[in-house]
C-alpha positions, 0 to 999 in steps of 0.5 A, a space after each residue: 476433518 479436511 481443511 477448506 481450500 485456501 484458494 477459496 478464502 476471501 483473502 486469496 480471492 481478494 488479493 488475486 482480484 486486486 493484483 489483476 486490476 492493478 496490473 491492468 491499470 499499468 500500475 504494476 508492470 513486470 514485477 513492480 509493486 507489492 502488497 501485504 495483508 495482515 490476517 487473524 489466526 482465526 481467518 487462517 486456521 480454517 484453511 491451514 494447519 498452522 503448525 505445519 511450517 513449510 520453510 523458514 525465511 530470514 528477514 533483514 529487519 527486526 520484526 519482533 513487534 509483529 511476532 506471531 502475526 500472519 500476512 498474505 504477501 506477494 512474492 519477490 520477482 513475481 508478476 501481478 498478472 500471474 497471481 490470479 491464475 497461479 496463486 500458489 507460486 505468486 503468493 505466500 502466507 507467512 507468520 512472523 517468528 518469535 524472534 522477529 528475524 525470520 518468517 515461517 511459510 505456511 502456504 504458497 511460494 511453492 516454486 521456492 520463491 520468497 516474499 517481496 524484497 520490500 518486506 522490511 518496508 511493509 513491516 515497518 509501515 505496518 508497525 507504524 500504522 498499527 501504532 496509530 490505527 489498530 485496525 490497519 491491515 493493508 500496505 500496498 505499493 505500486 507505480 501509479 503512472 500519472 502520480 509518478 509523472 507528477 513527481 517530475 513536474 510538481 513540487 514535492 513539498 507535502 503541503 503544496 502537493 496535497 493542496 494541488 491534489 485536493 484542488 484537482 478533484 472534489 472528492 480528494 479532501 474527503 478521501 485523504 484529509 490528512 494530505 499526502 507525504 513524500 520522502 527523498 529518493 532512496 534505494 528501494 528494498 532497504 531498511 532506510 527507505 522502510 524507516 523513512 516511509 514508516 515515519 511518514 505513515 504515522 501522519 498519513 496513509 499515503 507516502 510518495 516515493 519520488 520518481 518511483 511510486 506510492 505506498 498506501 495503507 488502510 483497514 482493508 483492500 478496498 480502502 487502500 486501493 481506493 486511496 491510491 486510485 483517488 490520488 492517481 485520478 487527481 494526478 491524471 487530471 493534472 496531466 490533462 490540465 497541464 497539456 491543455 495549457 495549465 490551471 486557469 481555475 481551481 477549487 478554492 480553499 473556501 470550497 475545500 473548507 465547505 467540503 470538509 465541514 459537509 463530510 465531517 472531515 478535518 483537513 491537515 492543520 495549516 494546509 488551507 489558507 
C-alpha cells in the first residue's frame, strides 16, 4: 500500500508555517534559528517506511536517553524563508540511533545537508524538559529582536528580568508564571551552551541567550511559539517605553498576585514582594 505524502502531514505543514511566520517577523534572519519537534512512531509510520534509512549522521553529544525517538528538525545553514517552498531540502526527519551517537535520516535533507548545528543543545533541552514534563515535544530557538536588544540594556538577573516582563504586559505572568531564565554568553553550537540551557530548562520553558536570542520549549508549536511571542511583545513594549522616557507607572505586585489568583497560576516563589 502506497504511503501518503509526508508533505501533507500535519507536522511538516506546521513546521513550514511556523518557520515562515518567524522569518517574516525578522526573528530568524538568514540561517539563524532552529526548531526540533518530537514525534511518535505512530505519527511517522503512515508516511514513511521507518526501516528505510537514507543516511546515518554522527552527533557530538551522547543522546542515548532519546534513543529510538523521532524528530522533525530544521537543517544546518538553512534559511527559514525557504522551508515552506522546499521542505525536502530544508527539513529532515530523523531517529536517534540505539547508541545515541548518531541519528538516522528517514526523510529530507535531500541535498546532502545535515541537522542544525544546535542539535546537541536541542537534544539536551528535550531530555531536561521530558524529565519534568513528559508531554514536552518542541524546542525552538530564534533571535527575537526586541528581547535581544533588551539583553544589552536591562539586568540579566533572572528575578529582575522576569518581574520587568511581567510588569510590561498583563498576560505575561499568566503565560510564563515560572519566569524566564538566563545563561552567560557562551559560544553557540557547543555542548557547553547546551548543558547550561538544559539545566535552566528544568526550571523554566524560556531561556535567554544574552546578545544572541532565546530558547523556548513546550507541548506543541502553538504553545512554544506563543511563549516566545509573548516575551517578545513585552520586550517591544519595553523598547517603546524607554524611547518615551522610561517607566513612570507599572503593573504592581498586588496586581500581579491578583492576576495569578484569578487565572490559577503560581508565580515563581520569591519573585514578587
